[in-house]
Biotite code that builds the C-alpha atoms (Angstrom):
import biotite.structure as struc

atoms = struc.array([
    struc.Atom([90.377, 91.419, 99.540], chain_id="A", res_id=1, res_name="UNK", atom_name="CA", element="C"),
    struc.Atom([91.429, 90.713, 102.896], chain_id="A", res_id=2, res_name="UNK", atom_name="CA", element="C"),
    struc.Atom([93.955, 92.172, 105.455], chain_id="A", res_id=3, res_name="UNK", atom_name="CA", element="C"),
    struc.Atom([96.735, 90.499, 107.280], chain_id="A", res_id=4, res_name="UNK", atom_name="CA", element="C"),
    struc.Atom([97.703, 91.075, 110.845], chain_id="A", res_id=5, res_name="UNK", atom_name="CA", element="C"),
    struc.Atom([99.069, 94.528, 110.150], chain_id="A", res_id=6, res_name="UNK", atom_name="CA", element="C"),
    struc.Atom([96.076, 95.797, 108.316], chain_id="A", res_id=7, res_name="UNK", atom_name="CA", element="C"),
    struc.Atom([97.588, 95.507, 104.965], chain_id="A", res_id=8, res_name="UNK", atom_name="CA", element="C"),
    struc.Atom([95.476, 94.321, 101.987], chain_id="A", res_id=9, res_name="UNK", atom_name="CA", element="C"),
    struc.Atom([96.334, 90.927, 100.562], chain_id="A", res_id=10, res_name="UNK", atom_name="CA", element="C"),
    struc.Atom([95.004, 89.196, 97.461], chain_id="A", res_id=11, res_name="UNK", atom_name="CA", element="C"),
    struc.Atom([93.357, 85.737, 97.622], chain_id="A", res_id=12, res_name="UNK", atom_name="CA", element="C"),
    struc.Atom([93.086, 83.461, 94.630], chain_id="A", res_id=13, res_name="UNK", atom_name="CA", element="C"),
    struc.Atom([90.261, 81.065, 94.045], chain_id="A", res_id=14, res_name="UNK", atom_name="CA", element="C"),
    struc.Atom([91.788, 78.356, 95.975], chain_id="A", res_id=15, res_name="UNK", atom_name="CA", element="C"),
    struc.Atom([91.859, 80.567, 99.136], chain_id="A", res_id=16, res_name="UNK", atom_name="CA", element="C"),
    struc.Atom([95.625, 80.973, 99.555], chain_id="A", res_id=17, res_name="UNK", atom_name="CA", element="C"),
    struc.Atom([96.891, 84.554, 99.956], chain_id="A", res_id=18, res_name="UNK", atom_name="CA", element="C"),
    struc.Atom([99.620, 86.177, 98.143], chain_id="A", res_id=19, res_name="UNK", atom_name="CA", element="C"),
    struc.Atom([100.903, 89.821, 98.255], chain_id="A", res_id=20, res_name="UNK", atom_name="CA", element="C"),
    struc.Atom([102.354, 91.525, 95.258], chain_id="A", res_id=21, res_name="UNK", atom_name="CA", element="C"),
    struc.Atom([105.749, 93.018, 95.910], chain_id="A", res_id=22, res_name="UNK", atom_name="CA", element="C"),
    struc.Atom([105.859, 96.875, 95.862], chain_id="A", res_id=23, res_name="UNK", atom_name="CA", element="C"),
    struc.Atom([108.480, 96.669, 92.964], chain_id="A", res_id=24, res_name="UNK", atom_name="CA", element="C"),
    struc.Atom([105.994, 94.824, 90.751], chain_id="A", res_id=25, res_name="UNK", atom_name="CA", element="C"),
    struc.Atom([102.952, 97.307, 91.345], chain_id="A", res_id=26, res_name="UNK", atom_name="CA", element="C"),
    struc.Atom([102.275, 99.831, 88.739], chain_id="A", res_id=27, res_name="UNK", atom_name="CA", element="C"),
    struc.Atom([100.670, 102.216, 91.255], chain_id="A", res_id=28, res_name="UNK", atom_name="CA", element="C"),
    struc.Atom([101.412, 102.756, 94.894], chain_id="A", res_id=29, res_name="UNK", atom_name="CA", element="C"),
    struc.Atom([99.538, 104.245, 97.621], chain_id="A", res_id=30, res_name="UNK", atom_name="CA", element="C"),
    struc.Atom([101.227, 107.265, 99.454], chain_id="A", res_id=31, res_name="UNK", atom_name="CA", element="C"),
    struc.Atom([102.212, 104.876, 102.453], chain_id="A", res_id=32, res_name="UNK", atom_name="CA", element="C"),
    struc.Atom([103.622, 102.269, 100.073], chain_id="A", res_id=33, res_name="UNK", atom_name="CA", element="C"),
    struc.Atom([105.636, 105.005, 98.128], chain_id="A", res_id=34, res_name="UNK", atom_name="CA", element="C"),
    struc.Atom([106.953, 106.419, 101.557], chain_id="A", res_id=35, res_name="UNK", atom_name="CA", element="C"),
    struc.Atom([107.998, 102.890, 102.616], chain_id="A", res_id=36, res_name="UNK", atom_name="CA", element="C"),
    struc.Atom([109.574, 102.123, 99.171], chain_id="A", res_id=37, res_name="UNK", atom_name="CA", element="C"),
    struc.Atom([111.414, 105.393, 98.925], chain_id="A", res_id=38, res_name="UNK", atom_name="CA", element="C"),
    struc.Atom([112.261, 106.360, 102.563], chain_id="A", res_id=39, res_name="UNK", atom_name="CA", element="C"),
    struc.Atom([110.586, 109.649, 102.078], chain_id="A", res_id=40, res_name="UNK", atom_name="CA", element="C"),
    struc.Atom([107.805, 110.847, 104.532], chain_id="A", res_id=41, res_name="UNK", atom_name="CA", element="C"),
    struc.Atom([104.144, 110.460, 103.926], chain_id="A", res_id=42, res_name="UNK", atom_name="CA", element="C"),
    struc.Atom([103.682, 114.318, 104.253], chain_id="A", res_id=43, res_name="UNK", atom_name="CA", element="C"),
    struc.Atom([106.479, 115.233, 101.849], chain_id="A", res_id=44, res_name="UNK", atom_name="CA", element="C"),
    struc.Atom([105.110, 112.656, 99.230], chain_id="A", res_id=45, res_name="UNK", atom_name="CA", element="C"),
    struc.Atom([101.657, 114.040, 99.456], chain_id="A", res_id=46, res_name="UNK", atom_name="CA", element="C"),
    struc.Atom([102.967, 117.713, 99.247], chain_id="A", res_id=47, res_name="UNK", atom_name="CA", element="C"),
    struc.Atom([104.850, 116.456, 96.072], chain_id="A", res_id=48, res_name="UNK", atom_name="CA", element="C"),
    struc.Atom([101.596, 114.972, 94.587], chain_id="A", res_id=49, res_name="UNK", atom_name="CA", element="C"),
    struc.Atom([99.875, 118.278, 95.128], chain_id="A", res_id=50, res_name="UNK", atom_name="CA", element="C"),
    struc.Atom([102.256, 120.174, 93.066], chain_id="A", res_id=51, res_name="UNK", atom_name="CA", element="C"),
    struc.Atom([100.943, 121.291, 89.596], chain_id="A", res_id=52, res_name="UNK", atom_name="CA", element="C"),
    struc.Atom([102.285, 119.204, 86.779], chain_id="A", res_id=53, res_name="UNK", atom_name="CA", element="C"),
    struc.Atom([103.512, 116.313, 89.109], chain_id="A", res_id=54, res_name="UNK", atom_name="CA", element="C"),
    struc.Atom([104.641, 113.499, 86.652], chain_id="A", res_id=55, res_name="UNK", atom_name="CA", element="C"),
    struc.Atom([103.814, 110.550, 89.022], chain_id="A", res_id=56, res_name="UNK", atom_name="CA", element="C"),
    struc.Atom([100.468, 111.302, 90.280], chain_id="A", res_id=57, res_name="UNK", atom_name="CA", element="C"),
    struc.Atom([97.551, 109.123, 89.354], chain_id="A", res_id=58, res_name="UNK", atom_name="CA", element="C"),
    struc.Atom([93.975, 110.212, 90.370], chain_id="A", res_id=59, res_name="UNK", atom_name="CA", element="C"),
    struc.Atom([91.372, 107.421, 90.878], chain_id="A", res_id=60, res_name="UNK", atom_name="CA", element="C"),
    struc.Atom([88.376, 109.741, 91.678], chain_id="A", res_id=61, res_name="UNK", atom_name="CA", element="C"),
    struc.Atom([89.512, 111.745, 94.480], chain_id="A", res_id=62, res_name="UNK", atom_name="CA", element="C"),
    struc.Atom([92.068, 109.148, 95.536], chain_id="A", res_id=63, res_name="UNK", atom_name="CA", element="C"),
    struc.Atom([95.616, 109.838, 94.944], chain_id="A", res_id=64, res_name="UNK", atom_name="CA", element="C"),
    struc.Atom([98.176, 107.074, 93.879], chain_id="A", res_id=65, res_name="UNK", atom_name="CA", element="C"),
    struc.Atom([101.870, 107.209, 92.911], chain_id="A", res_id=66, res_name="UNK", atom_name="CA", element="C"),
    struc.Atom([102.887, 105.841, 89.474], chain_id="A", res_id=67, res_name="UNK", atom_name="CA", element="C"),
    struc.Atom([105.920, 103.863, 90.602], chain_id="A", res_id=68, res_name="UNK", atom_name="CA", element="C"),
    struc.Atom([108.032, 103.899, 87.464], chain_id="A", res_id=69, res_name="UNK", atom_name="CA", element="C"),
    struc.Atom([107.629, 107.759, 87.021], chain_id="A", res_id=70, res_name="UNK", atom_name="CA", element="C"),
    struc.Atom([108.209, 108.175, 90.769], chain_id="A", res_id=71, res_name="UNK", atom_name="CA", element="C"),
    struc.Atom([111.431, 106.138, 90.540], chain_id="A", res_id=72, res_name="UNK", atom_name="CA", element="C"),
    struc.Atom([112.521, 108.201, 87.429], chain_id="A", res_id=73, res_name="UNK", atom_name="CA", element="C"),
    struc.Atom([111.624, 111.503, 89.155], chain_id="A", res_id=74, res_name="UNK", atom_name="CA", element="C"),
    struc.Atom([113.660, 110.527, 92.287], chain_id="A", res_id=75, res_name="UNK", atom_name="CA", element="C"),
    struc.Atom([116.654, 109.288, 90.321], chain_id="A", res_id=76, res_name="UNK", atom_name="CA", element="C"),
    struc.Atom([116.971, 112.607, 88.511], chain_id="A", res_id=77, res_name="UNK", atom_name="CA", element="C"),
    struc.Atom([117.018, 114.762, 91.815], chain_id="A", res_id=78, res_name="UNK", atom_name="CA", element="C"),
    struc.Atom([119.885, 115.531, 94.189], chain_id="A", res_id=79, res_name="UNK", atom_name="CA", element="C"),
    struc.Atom([117.450, 117.119, 96.692], chain_id="A", res_id=80, res_name="UNK", atom_name="CA", element="C"),
    struc.Atom([113.725, 117.161, 97.364], chain_id="A", res_id=81, res_name="UNK", atom_name="CA", element="C"),
])
């Protein structure tokens, strides 16, 4: 993987051209992507992921990711966070 001018990861195919996958097509998001996608702060999302039984946390080793579809469902069912 390589990074763009903003330090974001971009994917390169075998031909060397770069293409970024839109957030709405990803299965799992970083905390930063989830914050950008939902307009919820990074610290708030991190606190939500730490709650026992959080339905949208995905651990990859010690790294926490956000399951996008479950996150969307959780947000759509809430009136306050």
